[in-house]
N, C-alpha and C positions, 0 to 999 in steps of 0.2 A: 505493500499499502504505500508506503514511504517513497520507495521508487519511482511509481509511477506518477504519484501526487507530485513531486522534485521533478518529473520528465514533463509533467501538462505547466507545471509553471514559469519551467523553461520556457520551454514554446509562450504560456501568453504575456512574457514580458516580449520574447520578438514581435510579435504579431500588435499586442496593444500601442496606441495612444501614450504620447510623453510631452512632459512641458520639464524645465530645469531653472530654478530661482538662480541668477546668474550673483545677484551677492549675498551672503549668510554671516552673520556674525554666529560663532561657533560656540554651542552649547555644551552644558558640562555633564551629558550622555556619555556613557559608559557600553552602552550599542546602540543603531539606528532605531528609531521610533519608526514603527509603520501602521499610521491610519488606514484599513481598509473604510471602506464605506459604500453602504450600496444604497439606490434609491430608485423609486417605481416598480417595486416590486412586479406590485399589482396583481398577486394570489399568486405570480410564477416560482411555484416553490418546486418545481420540477422541472422546470424549462433551464437549459443550458449551463449555467453553475450548478441550479437548486441549492436547497438551505445545506444539503450532505455536501454537496460539493466549496462551499462559501466556508461551512466549519471545520474542509482536510484542507484547506488553503490557511485559513486562520491558522489551526493548530500547528499546519507545516515551519510556517512564518517567524510562529513562539519559541521554536526553539535558538534562533540565534537573536533574536530584536524583541525591544517592546511594540507587542501589540495593540490598539482598541478597534473594537468597531460601532461603527454610526451607521446608524439610517436616516438616511434624509426626505423622508414622509412616502405616501401613498403605498403602502406595503399590504394594507391590513382588505384591498378591495381592486373587482376588478376581475372576476372568476365564481363560479359557482360555493368552494369552499368558502372566500369570505359572507358573499351573499347566504347563503345556509346555515351560515354558524355567525353573522352580523360582526364578522371580525376576529371573533373569539378563537375559533383553532390557528388564526395568522398566531393575533400576541402569544399563545402557548408556542408555536412555534421559535418565535425568537428567541421566544424564554431556556427554551431548550439548546437554542445557538448558543447563544450567552453573550448578545448586545449589549454596550455599555451603554451606548443613549440613542435617544431617536427626535427629531423633529419631528411636526404634525405637517402631512400635504395638507395638499385643499380634501384629497380623500378619504380623509381617516374622518371626516365629519360628516359621510355618505350616510352612517346609521339613526345620526341626530346625534344633538347634544350631549346630553343624559348617557347616550350608550358609550361614546367616545369617550366620556371622562371615567365613565365605568370600566372600558378597557385600560387606558391609562392607568390608574390605576392597580388591576390585574397586574400590568406591566414590571418586570423583574426589573427594569432599567428606568429613567427618565426621561422623559418629555421636555423639551426645553425650548422655550419660545420667548426671544424679547420683544415679539410682536403681535402675539397672541393675548387678547386684553378681553374683558367685562367690563366694561364702564369705567375705561382709562386702569383697572388695573389687570398687570400683570396675570395672567393663569396658570402659568407654571414658573418655574428661577430663568432667566435670562439665559444662562449660560452656567456650566459644571470646569469648574479647575480639576487636573491630573497631575499629579508629579511623579515625575520618571529622574530620577540618579538626584534627587533632588530641585529639576526644571519641570516648572509650573506651567503648566500648557491650558490654555483657556480653547472648551469649545459652547462657540455662540449660537445659540441657534435665532431662522430666521423662519416666518413661514409670510409665503405671499399673498395679502391682501385680494386679493385675484379670488384666495378661494371663498370670499363673502359670493359671487357670481357664478364659480364650477365646483360648486357644489349644491349646498337646495341653500338659499338665500334665508326660506322661514327657520331652519334651523338657530339663525342668529339673533332671532326676535325676540322679544316677550308678544304674551298673548293680545295686545296690540296692536301690532305691526311695527312696532320700533326697534330699530339695534339694539339692542343689549351687549353684543359682542364685537370683536372687531380687528383691525390689523395697524392700527392709527396709520389710514389709509388716510390721503385727501389728494386733489389733481396737480399737486406740483412737485408731489414726492417727498415732503420735508419730514414731512411726521415720520415713516418709517425711519430716512436715514439718519433722523435723532435717537427715534427709537435705539436703534445697532449701534448707532456712536455709544450713547448712554450704557450701553450696555459692556461694549468695547474697553472702553475708558473703566468704568468698573473692577472689569475684571485684570484692566495694567494695575490697578490703584491694589490690588489684592495680593500682586507679586507675579504675576502671570508673565511670562518671559516671552511665548509664542502664542499666538490667538488665531483659534481655526475659525472659521464660517460653516456653521452647517446649516444650511441651504435649505430649501425652495421653492425658488423665484423662476428659475428657469430664463430665456432668452425670445420668447414670442414676442413678438409686437403689442400686441392684447392683454402682456402685462405690463406697461410700461406707466406710468416709471418707478415699476419695481421693479424691475428686471435684475442679473446683477450688476451688467455691466454701470446700469444707474448707480447702482450701491454702493458698489466699489469704489465709482467715483464721485462719489461725494460722502466718504467716513478715508478712516485714517484706521494706521493700528492691525487692519486685519493681515495677514500672513498666506493664509490662504483659503478659500472659498472655495465648497466641496459642497456641489450643485445638483440639483432635481428640477424635474415638472414638467420642461419639454424635451424630454427625451432624446437629450442630445448626444454626441460623446465629443464634443468640442474640451481640447485642452488650450486655456490659453492665458497669455499674461499682458496683463494691462494693469495703467497707471491709475494709484487712489487719487486724490483731489490735493494732497502732496506729492505728488511726483513721483513717487515709489513704486515698486514693480509688487502687484500682489496673481499669484500664480490661483487660474479657474478650471477649476474638472468636474467634469459628469461623467456620467456611467453608462447612461442610456436606460435600456428600461427592462422587468422581464427575466433580471440577473443574467441576460444574454452579454454581461462583464462585470467586473469588478471593479472598483475605482482604489485605487490607493495616493498617500501621500508619505512620502517617506521623508525624513528625517536623518539627515547624514550624523553620528556620534566623532565624524572622521572633522568636518569645518562644519557644522551646521544646513550644509545648503539644501534646496529642496526640494522635491522631484517626484510632479506629479503625475497622474497617467490609469492607465485599466489594466487587467488582463481578461483578455477576451479570450470565453468558450469559442473554439473554432472547430468545431466539432459537428456531424449531424445527430445527433443524438446526446443524452443530459448526462451530463454528471452522475445521477446517479445510476446508470447503468455500469460503469464504473467502482465508482465507489461505495462502500457498506459499511455503515457506520452508523452511531448509537441515532444520528441522525434522521438518517434513512430509514432506520426502524418507526422513527415520531412522525416522518413523512406518512408510511407507508402507512403508520394507523388512524395517522388522522384523514386520510383520502378513500380508504377502505370501505368502508360505513355510506358512502354519499357513491362512489363508482357503482355499483350497480343499479341505482337507480336513472345516473346523467347517461349511463351506456344504453339507456332504452331508447329506439329507435323509433322517431315520432314521425317521417315523410320522409320524402330523397328529392335532390333536385337536380335537375337534368343539365344545369347550367353552373361552369364559379360561379358566386353572388359577393362578388367585392367591396373590400375600403378601401384600398391603394392601387394605383395605375397598371393594369399591367403587363405597359410597357419598361416602366419603369423604378416601377415597389415605392412610389411616393404615397406617402397615402393623402387621399384626394378628398374625401366624404366630406372633409371639414370645410372645402372651397369649391367645390362643384359635385355635380348628380353621379350618384353611384347607380345600379342595378341594387344594391340591396340595399340601398337607401332608397328608389322607389320601393320595395318589395314589402318595408317597413312603416312608411306610410301610406301605402295601400293598405296593408293592415288594420291601420286606424282608421280609416274612413270607412273600408267594409265590416269592421265590426262592430262599428257604431251608429252607422247610416248616417255624416254629415256633412256637408256639401266639399269641405277641404279638409285637407290631415297633412302637422309639421308635424317631422321630427326633425330633433336635434342632432347634428352630427356626431357632436361628443359621444354620441348616448348609444351609436352602432361601431364597436369595437371589435369587431374580430368578422372575417373571410368567413364563411360557408363554401367550403370546396364538394365540384361534384358528386352529388354519390346521396350516399345514405345521413339525414340529420336525427342528430339526438339529440335528447334535451340537452345534452352539455352546451351544443352549437347553439341554440337555441340560447343561453345560460349565458353563454359566451356575449354573442348579441348585444341579449340586452342584459348585464349582470345587476343591475340597479335596484329593483324590484318597483320603477316609477307606476301608480295606475292608472289606466284610458278614464279621461275629461270633456267634455264636450262643453265650448262656450257660444252664447250670442254675441256675432260681432261686427261689426261697421265694415265695409271694402276700406276704409282708413286706415281702421287697426289693422285689417289684413297688411295694405301697402304698408304703413308706418313697421308690423312686424319683418316684414321680410326685407327693410332697409337695413333697418340695424342686422341682420342676419349678417347682410352682404356689403358691414359695413370696410371689414379688415379683406376682403376679395383681393388680390391674391393669392393674401396669406391666410392663415389659419386663423379659424373661430370655430372655437368648441359649438358656439350656438348658431354657426353658418343651419339654414334648415333642407333639410330633404321634405320632398310635397307630394300632394296626391291631389286629383282633382284640378287642378289650376299648372301654369306654365308662365315663364315670368323668361324678361333679358337682363343681367347687369350687365351697366356699359362701365366699365371700371377705367371710363379716362376718366372719368369726372370725381373730385377726391370725395369722401365723405362727410356728410355737410351734420351729421349723426352729435348730438349732446347726451355726452353721458355727466352723472352727479360726481363728488369724490369714489363713491364706491362701484364707480363704472358701472352703475344703472342706467337705465336709457330713459333717456327726458323727450325728446324733441328731436325731428329733424329739421334745420334751419339756412337749409336752401336746394338745391337742385336735387332731387332723387339719383341715387346710381340706379335703382331699379324701373324698370318700366315696361309698357306693355305687357302686363299685368293680362292674362287671363283667365274665366272660373268657367267650366263648362263649357268651356268654346267659344264664350263671351266674352267681352270687354269687362273686368271691373268696372262693379259701381261701386263711387265712392259713398255713396248713399246710402248702398241696400242692404238690408241686415243677411250675413250668413251662417249656418252654423258653422264650426271647427275642432275638428275632434285633434287630441293629443295628449298628453299627458301629466299628472298635476305639479311635477315640477317645471313643467313649462308656463302652463296658465294660473299654478293657483299659487307657488311657491318661486315666483321667478328666476326661475332657472337661469343661466348666464346673462343674469341681469335683466331682464326682459320685464320691463312694466306694464310690455302695452296691453296685458288684458288684465289691466288689475281691477276696472271695475265691470269686467262683459258678465252679462248673466250666466251663470253655472247651472248649463240643461240634463249632463251627464256624471256625476263627484266616483271619482275610482271605481268605477265600475269591475275593473279587472287587471291585475298586472302584465304590464309592457312583455313579457313572454309569453304571457299566455294569448296575452293578442295576436300575436306572432304565428304562435301554433294550432289558433282554430282558426284564423283566413288560410294558411296552409292545408290544415288538413280538411276545412270544411269546404272552403270556398275554392280551394285550389284543386279537390278532389285529392290529399296526400304528395301533389307532384307540383315543384316547381317547374317551369315549362319556356318553351323557346319564346315567349315574351318578356322575357326577362334575358334573353341571353344577350346583349348587349353590355358589357361592363360598365361603359358611360352613359347608360341610362337610355330611356325612352325621348329625350329630346326637349324634356320639362321648363330644364334651366338651360338658357345659354347665354354665352358670356361674349360682349360686346367690346372688344380693346383697344378698338381706336370709333372715333367718330365718324359716322355716315357725309357722305361727300356732300355738299352743300348739292343743289337742283339748279 
C-alpha cells in the first residue's frame, strides 16, 4: 500500500499545477508544513481521489511532514447520499477522515439554517468564517491558529456573500422575510474586505507568522465584488489563499493592496484533485498546487483502508434503491457542450434543460415553465435511467409550484437570468412553452441591491422577441408559470421578480419526482429523438451582433 501511494503521489505531483512564491522569510520549522485542502467535494466521496485516497495521501505525507487537512466548503451537498441524509453522512465521513478545519460554502446551507448549525455541532472539527454573521455578530470563530515547532499559523475562513442567492435566501431570513443572517455584503465589497482584514489583523496580533485564507469565493463574474481577486487586492497580511466555489484549478500569484505577492490555489470539484500548500522548513518558501487523480477509475479501487470501509458502509443502504431503473433514454441528455466539454447549461439551452423545464410544464399544466441552470447538475447518458441519475440531476429536493404572473414579470425574470451571458450564472433559465433571443451585444442594465437581489431593469432589455405558445409575449396579459419553491417562493439566485405573485400550486411534489413522472408517464418511459439535439430545440437563441440597419 505504501509503495502504491508513493507512486501515485509522485505522478500526481508531476501532473498537477503549481505556483511558487518568490520571496519568503524562513520560519523555525523542523520539517515542511503541508496543508492539504479540498473544496467543492459535492458528495464525491468515491470519485477521483475519494475520501479513501485523501486519507491515504494525508497519512503518507504525515510520515515526513507536518500535515493539516482543511476543507473550503460545499462538501455535504451534490449527490443522493447528501440529499437522503441531509448532509449527516458527509459530516460523519469528514470526521472519520480527520479533517482539522472547514469553511462553510454556499451549499452547506441547502438543508436549512437550523440543519447546518446542527451539522456544525456534530462535526469534530471547527467551522470558521470571518464573514458569516447573524445581525452583525459572527456565527463561528473567524480564524483558528495552529502551532508547529513554535511557529503560529493562522487559518482565516471566508464565505462568499453569493451564498445568500446561490443557496436559498429564505433560510437567511426571519419569519417576516427580513435578512438576519449575512456575510457583510454591500455593493462596494468593503464590508467583506473589512471583515477579512479585521480577522487577519487579529490573528497576526495573536502572534501568527503565517496567515492562510480558507475561502469559498471563486472567480466568477457574478460573484464580484467578492471574488478571490477582489479580496486579495483589497487586503494585506494574507500569505496564501486556498479557494473554492468556482470549481477551477487555477494557480495564481497576485498582488495584495500593499503590492506583496499572494499565492491563490484552487482544486476543482469532486476530488478530481487535492490542493496543497507546502511551506518549506529550509527557507520558508511557499509552493501551492494540486495533486491530480489521472486515472479512469477511483482511488478506492486500489486503496483499502478504514475510510474505504466507512464509505462502503455509508453508501450500502442507499445503493439498492438508487440503482433502480426508472426509465430509459435514447440520447445523451447534457449539461456540457459535447464538442468542448465546457458546461453550458448556465449560459445556453441544452436538451436536458429542455427536458427538465418540459417536466414542470407538463406536470403542472402551466402555460410556461422555467428551471434554473444551476439546478440541473449532471448529464444522463443514453441507456437506462436510474433513480440515482435523476437525483444527480436534481439533488436539492425543491418542490414544484405554480404562480400567476404578468408578461412583464416573465420578461423581467428572463432579463435577470441572462444578465451575465456569455458568462455563467446559476440563475440562467431553461424554459418550456416559450422562446426568446438574447442580444448579448447589449450591456445588461439589470440593477441589484447589495445582496445581489434583483431590483429592476433600468435600460434596454437584452432579451427580445419572447414568444409564448407561438404568440408574442403580452406584457399586460396574465400567464401561469411553473417552477419550484427555490425560484418562486425563496428568491433563488436572487430572483425577487415573483415575490408578489399569487401562488396557485404550492409544493406539489419534489423536483426529482416531477422529472420521473414526466418521463415514465407522459413520455412512456422513454426519452426519444425529440430531445436528440444536445443544444436543444431552438428555444433560446443568442444574437451576438446588432442586426444590420435596413
